[in-house]
C-alpha positions as CSV (number, residue, x, y, z in Angstrom):
1,X,-11.6,-17.8,6.7
2,X,-9.9,-21.2,6.4
3,X,-6.7,-21.7,8.4
4,X,-5.1,-22.9,5.1
5,X,-5.4,-19.5,3.3
6,X,-3.6,-19.7,0.0
7,X,-2.0,-16.5,-1.2
8,X,-0.6,-15.2,-4.5
9,X,1.8,-12.3,-4.2
10,X,1.8,-10.0,-7.2
11,X,5.4,-8.6,-7.4
12,X,8.6,-9.9,-5.8
13,X,10.1,-6.6,-4.8
14,X,11.1,-5.2,-1.4
15,X,7.6,-5.2,0.1
16,X,6.4,-8.7,-0.8
17,X,9.7,-10.2,-0.1
18,X,9.5,-8.7,3.4
19,X,5.9,-9.9,3.8
20,X,7.0,-13.5,2.9
21,X,9.9,-13.4,5.3
22,X,7.7,-12.1,8.2
23,X,5.0,-14.7,7.5
24,X,7.7,-17.5,7.6
25,X,9.3,-16.1,10.7
26,X,6.0,-16.0,12.5
27,X,5.0,-19.5,11.3
28,X,1.7,-18.0,10.1
29,X,-1.0,-20.5,9.0
30,X,-1.0,-19.4,5.4
31,X,0.6,-20.8,2.2
32,X,2.1,-18.6,-0.5
33,X,1.1,-20.7,-3.5
34,X,2.2,-18.4,-6.3
35,X,4.3,-15.2,-7.1
36,X,3.5,-13.1,-10.1
37,X,6.6,-11.6,-11.8
38,X,7.4,-9.8,-15.0
39,X,10.4,-12.0,-15.9
40,X,9.9,-15.7,-15.1
41,X,13.3,-16.6,-16.6
42,X,15.3,-14.7,-13.9
43,X,16.6,-16.9,-11.1
44,X,15.1,-16.2,-7.7
45,X,16.6,-18.4,-5.1
46,X,14.6,-16.7,-2.3
47,X,11.1,-17.6,-3.4
48,X,8.8,-19.2,-0.9
49,X,9.0,-23.0,-1.0
50,X,6.4,-24.5,-3.2
51,X,5.4,-21.2,-4.8
52,X,4.9,-21.3,-8.6
53,X,5.9,-18.4,-10.8
54,X,3.2,-16.8,-12.9
55,X,3.3,-13.9,-15.3
56,X,-0.2,-13.1,-16.7
57,X,-3.3,-12.1,-14.7
58,X,-5.1,-14.9,-16.4
59,X,-2.7,-17.4,-14.7
60,X,-4.3,-16.5,-11.3
61,X,-7.2,-18.9,-11.7
62,X,-5.1,-22.0,-11.8
63,X,-3.1,-21.1,-8.6
64,X,-5.9,-22.0,-6.1
65,X,-5.3,-18.8,-4.2
66,X,-8.0,-17.3,-2.0
67,X,-6.2,-13.9,-1.6
68,X,-4.1,-11.9,-4.0
69,X,-1.7,-9.4,-2.5
70,X,-0.4,-6.8,-5.0
71,X,2.8,-4.8,-4.5
72,X,4.1,-4.5,-8.1
73,X,3.2,-1.0,-9.1
74,X,0.1,0.9,-10.2
75,X,0.0,-0.7,-13.7
76,X,-0.6,-4.1,-12.0
77,X,-3.6,-3.0,-10.0
78,X,-6.4,-3.1,-12.5
79,X,-5.5,-6.2,-14.6
80,X,-4.7,-8.4,-11.6
81,X,-7.7,-7.0,-9.7
82,X,-10.0,-7.9,-12.5
83,X,-8.5,-11.4,-12.8
84,X,-8.6,-12.0,-9.0
85,X,-12.3,-11.2,-8.8
86,X,-13.1,-13.2,-11.9
87,X,-11.5,-16.2,-10.2
88,X,-13.4,-15.6,-7.0
89,X,-10.5,-14.3,-5.0
90,X,-10.1,-11.3,-2.6
91,X,-7.7,-8.6,-3.8
92,X,-5.4,-6.5,-1.5
93,X,-3.8,-3.4,-3.1
94,X,-0.5,-2.0,-2.0
95,X,0.1,0.3,-5.0
96,X,-2.9,2.5,-4.1
97,X,-1.9,5.1,-6.7
98,X,-3.6,2.7,-9.1
99,X,-6.9,3.8,-7.5
100,X,-6.6,7.5,-8.3
101,X,-8.5,6.8,-11.5
102,X,-12.1,6.9,-10.4
103,X,-13.2,4.7,-13.3
104,X,-10.7,2.0,-12.2
105,X,-11.7,2.2,-8.6
106,X,-15.4,2.0,-9.4
107,X,-14.8,-1.0,-11.7
108,X,-13.0,-2.9,-9.1
109,X,-15.5,-2.2,-6.4
110,X,-18.4,-3.2,-8.7
111,X,-16.6,-6.5,-9.7
112,X,-15.9,-7.3,-6.0
113,X,-19.5,-6.8,-5.1
114,X,-20.8,-8.8,-8.0
115,X,-18.6,-11.7,-7.0
116,X,-19.2,-11.4,-3.3
117,X,-15.4,-10.7,-2.8
118,X,-13.4,-7.8,-1.2
119,X,-11.2,-5.1,-2.5
120,X,-8.8,-4.7,0.5
121,X,-6.7,-1.6,1.2
122,X,-4.2,-2.2,4.0
123,X,-3.1,0.9,5.9
124,X,0.3,0.9,4.2
125,X,2.8,2.9,6.3
126,X,0.1,4.4,8.4
127,X,-1.7,3.9,11.7
128,X,-4.9,5.4,12.8
129,X,-6.7,4.8,9.5
130,X,-9.5,3.1,11.5
131,X,-10.0,6.3,13.6
132,X,-10.0,8.5,10.5
133,X,-12.5,6.2,8.7
134,X,-14.7,6.2,11.8
135,X,-14.6,10.0,12.0
136,X,-15.7,10.3,8.4
137,X,-19.1,8.8,9.4
138,X,-19.8,12.3,10.6
139,X,-18.9,15.4,8.8
140,X,-15.1,15.9,8.2
141,X,-14.1,19.5,7.4
142,X,-10.3,19.2,6.8
143,X,-7.7,16.5,6.4
144,X,-4.0,17.2,5.9
145,X,-1.2,14.6,5.4
146,X,2.5,15.5,5.6
147,X,5.0,13.0,4.4
148,X,8.6,13.6,5.6
149,X,11.5,11.4,4.3
150,X,15.3,11.6,4.1
151,X,16.6,13.0,0.7
152,X,17.7,9.6,-0.4
153,X,14.1,8.4,-0.3
154,X,13.1,11.0,-2.9
155,X,15.9,10.2,-5.4
156,X,14.6,8.9,-8.7
157,X,11.4,10.9,-8.3
158,X,10.3,14.4,-9.6
159,X,11.7,15.8,-6.3
160,X,15.0,15.9,-8.1
161,X,13.7,18.5,-10.5
162,X,12.1,20.6,-7.7
163,X,15.0,20.9,-5.4
164,X,18.7,20.0,-4.9
165,X,18.4,17.0,-2.7
166,X,22.1,16.8,-2.1
167,X,22.4,20.4,-1.0
168,X,19.7,20.4,1.6
169,X,20.7,21.4,5.1
170,X,17.2,21.8,6.6
171,X,13.8,20.4,5.9
172,X,12.2,21.5,2.6
173,X,8.6,21.2,1.6
174,X,9.0,20.8,-2.1
175,X,5.4,19.8,-3.0
176,X,1.9,20.9,-1.8
177,X,-1.2,19.8,-3.5
178,X,-4.1,17.3,-3.4
179,X,-3.7,13.7,-2.6
180,X,-4.6,12.8,-6.2
181,X,-1.8,15.0,-7.5
182,X,0.7,13.7,-5.0
183,X,0.0,10.0,-5.6
184,X,0.0,10.6,-9.4
185,X,3.4,12.4,-9.4
186,X,5.1,10.4,-6.6
187,X,3.5,6.9,-6.8
188,X,6.2,5.2,-4.8
189,X,6.4,7.7,-2.1
190,X,2.9,9.1,-1.8
191,X,0.8,6.0,-2.4
192,X,-0.2,6.2,1.2
193,X,-2.0,9.6,0.7
194,X,-4.6,7.6,-1.3
195,X,-5.4,5.6,1.8
196,X,-5.9,8.7,3.9
197,X,-8.2,10.0,1.2
198,X,-10.3,6.9,0.9
199,X,-10.7,6.8,4.7
200,X,-11.5,10.5,4.9
201,X,-12.7,13.2,2.5
202,X,-11.5,12.1,-0.9
203,X,-8.5,12.5,-3.2
204,X,-9.2,16.1,-4.2
205,X,-10.0,17.6,-0.8
206,X,-7.2,15.9,1.2
207,X,-4.2,18.2,1.3
208,X,-0.7,16.7,1.0
209,X,2.7,18.2,1.7
210,X,5.9,16.3,0.8
211,X,9.1,17.1,2.7
212,X,12.7,16.2,2.2
213,X,14.5,16.4,5.6
214,X,18.3,15.8,5.7
215,X,18.1,15.2,9.4
216,X,15.4,12.5,9.2
217,X,16.3,9.0,10.0
218,X,12.8,7.6,9.5
219,X,9.9,8.0,7.0
220,X,7.4,10.1,8.9
221,X,3.7,10.7,8.4
222,X,1.7,13.4,10.1
223,X,-2.1,13.4,9.7
224,X,-4.4,16.1,11.0
225,X,-8.1,15.8,10.7
226,X,-11.0,18.0,12.0
227,X,-14.7,17.4,12.0
228,X,-17.8,16.9,14.0
229,X,-16.1,14.1,15.9
230,X,-13.3,16.4,17.2
231,X,-9.6,16.7,16.3
232,X,-7.3,13.9,15.3
233,X,-3.5,14.3,15.1
234,X,-1.2,11.3,14.3
235,X,2.6,11.2,13.8
236,X,4.4,8.0,12.9
237,X,8.1,7.5,12.3
238,X,8.7,4.3,10.3
239,X,11.9,2.6,9.7
240,X,12.6,2.4,6.0
241,X,12.9,-1.1,4.4
242,X,16.5,-2.0,4.2
243,X,16.2,-2.9,0.5
244,X,14.0,0.1,-0.5
245,X,14.2,3.5,1.4
246,X,11.1,4.7,-0.4
247,X,9.0,2.1,1.5
248,X,8.6,1.5,5.3
249,X,8.7,-1.5,7.4
250,X,5.2,-0.7,8.5
251,X,3.9,-1.2,5.0
252,X,4.9,-4.9,5.1
253,X,3.8,-5.3,8.7
254,X,0.3,-4.0,7.8
255,X,0.0,-6.5,5.0
256,X,1.0,-9.3,7.4
257,X,-1.6,-8.1,9.9
258,X,-4.3,-8.2,7.2
259,X,-3.3,-11.7,6.1
260,X,-3.1,-13.1,9.7
261,X,-6.4,-11.4,10.7
262,X,-8.3,-13.4,8.0
263,X,-7.6,-16.6,9.9
264,X,-7.6,-15.3,13.5
265,X,-10.3,-15.8,16.0
266,X,-9.5,-12.5,17.6
267,X,-9.2,-9.6,15.2
268,X,-7.6,-6.3,16.2
């Protein structure tokens, strides 16, 4: 890729703000040329220098971006993905719950292939996705993903109706089901299960457990996979973003890694 990669960020919430900050701190050889927001009239003093505000997916074409990075919620995935590919841009998805609709995922993949572009799915808050995806080249028999977060990270979600978050004194598994169900019901907290599923055995066969732990300081992910390759067990404990406890620092870091890898001579 060119060293002067031009990026449009879709959404200016905690994740993309952190991405922009990290890119600036690291003096990365990229330019944030546009930021898509819902309310262009609201003052945003912290926008990247030179970035224009856009609102509609159709505004993408005029930005000159080569990569669109979405972190605005599942409703943004399909319209901005369509517009990105129509304009000849690659499209990176953070709100992966937008891909649980098989028709939407199939459409985006088809559009990307037709335009010779890429639908990119960063690892989010995870590590080891490369190993899981490699293992899936042989037969995978079982994949389980446990997501453990402090009670405050589950506030404002259906967890509040499934348990008393304020009264917890020990870890409580309040949800068990498929990755499709988890991402649909908890799109901000369980987006990441979609990534596990796409890398492994799919949304309906991947088992997900959601846990509220009053003793947890970090957002933890435990992945266990078995298959012809052997046994994989991963545990990560991620520091929550200071401005949004539902998301992890690693989510922004993985987007930064994806962006920087596109211009790097050595890719890891």
